[in-house]
N, C-alpha and C positions, 0 to 999 in steps of 0.2 A: 504494500500500500504506500503510495507516494506521500511524502510529507515535506512541508515547509515550516521552518521554525525561525521566527524573528527574535531578535535581541537588540539591546542597546537603547531602548527608550528610557525616559526619565523626566525629571523636572529641571527646567533651566530658565534663567531670566532672559528678558528681551535682549536681543543682540547676541545671545550665546549660540553655541554649536552643539550638535549631537551627531553621532554616527550610528546608523542602524545597520544591522546585518541580518541576512536571511540564509540559512543553511538548508540545502535540499538533500533528500535521500529517497531512493526507491521509486523515482519517477518512471513512468511507463517507457519513456525513451531517453536517449542521452540528454543530459542537461543542456549541452551546447546547442541543441536543436530547438530549444524553447525561447520565445520572446519572454522577457521578464518585466514585471511592472511593480510599482509601488502605488497603492491606493491609500486613501485616508478617509476616516469618517468621524465627524464631530458630532456631539450629542444633538439629537433632533434633526440631523441633516442626512442626506443620502451619501452613500459611499461615492467618492470621486477619485478619478485617476489623477496622479500627480507626476509620475515619471515612468519612462519605459526605455528598454534597451533591446535591440533586436539581436538576431543570431550573428550578425557581422560586427556588433559592438556599436552600432549607430544609436545615439541617445536622442530622446525627445522629452520635452517638459511641458507641463501646463504653464500658462502665463503667470499664474499665482506664485510659482516657485522658481521660474526661470531666472538664472543669474545668482541664485542663492543655494540651490540644491544640485548635487552631482550624483548621478547614478553610475554604478560600475559593476562589472561582473568578473568573476574568476572561474573560468570553465574547468581549470585543473582541480579546483577545490569545491566546485559545485556551489558557489556562494554568490550572493548579490549584496550590494551595499548601497546605502544612501547617506551621503555626507550632507548635513543640513547646517548652513551658516546663516548668520543674521536672522535668527528666528524671531517670529512675531507672535503675539497672542493668538492671532487667527490661524496659526499653524497647529494649535492645540487640537489633538485628535488621536484616535486609534489608528495606527499605521499597519497596513497589511502588505505582504509581498504575495505575488501571484505569478503563475506560470501558464503560458499559452503555447501549445504545440503547433497549431495550424495558423501560423501568422506569416505575413510578409513584412509588416511593420508593426510596432507596438500598437495594440488596439485599446480604445478608451472605455469600452463597455465591459463591465465586470462579468457579464454573462458569457463572454468569449473565453474566459480563462478556465483552465482545467484543474488547477490546484491552488489552494489558498492556505496561508498560515493562520494562526490563531490571533495574531496581532500583538503589537507592543504600543504602550501608551506614551504619548509625548505631551507634556504640559509646559506651556510657556507663560510665565507670569511677568507682570510689569512691576 
């Protein structure tokens, strides 16, 4: 059974940084064949796509995080990371990593993804 496990969340002040990690295991296919994404969900809001990286390492970002967040992957270690800088209170959310096998480019809809982690909480306070 495939599994994604996030780590690295926590509480930070405005302007601070956090680095999230996502470890994968047991996926149906080779990790390198999956587009990977980070989604987030704030209380009372829908889950939204934040960043994605395709099988060639091409990165895409939501406008809300562009220039502040950096997504990266290590196919040798089957891991995904999200470096978050200049954090704002509106970045407060549960963050989820997700894997999408049938992709050409990172997709924005959560329904397209095959595997999900349980999430890690990020709280930014002023």
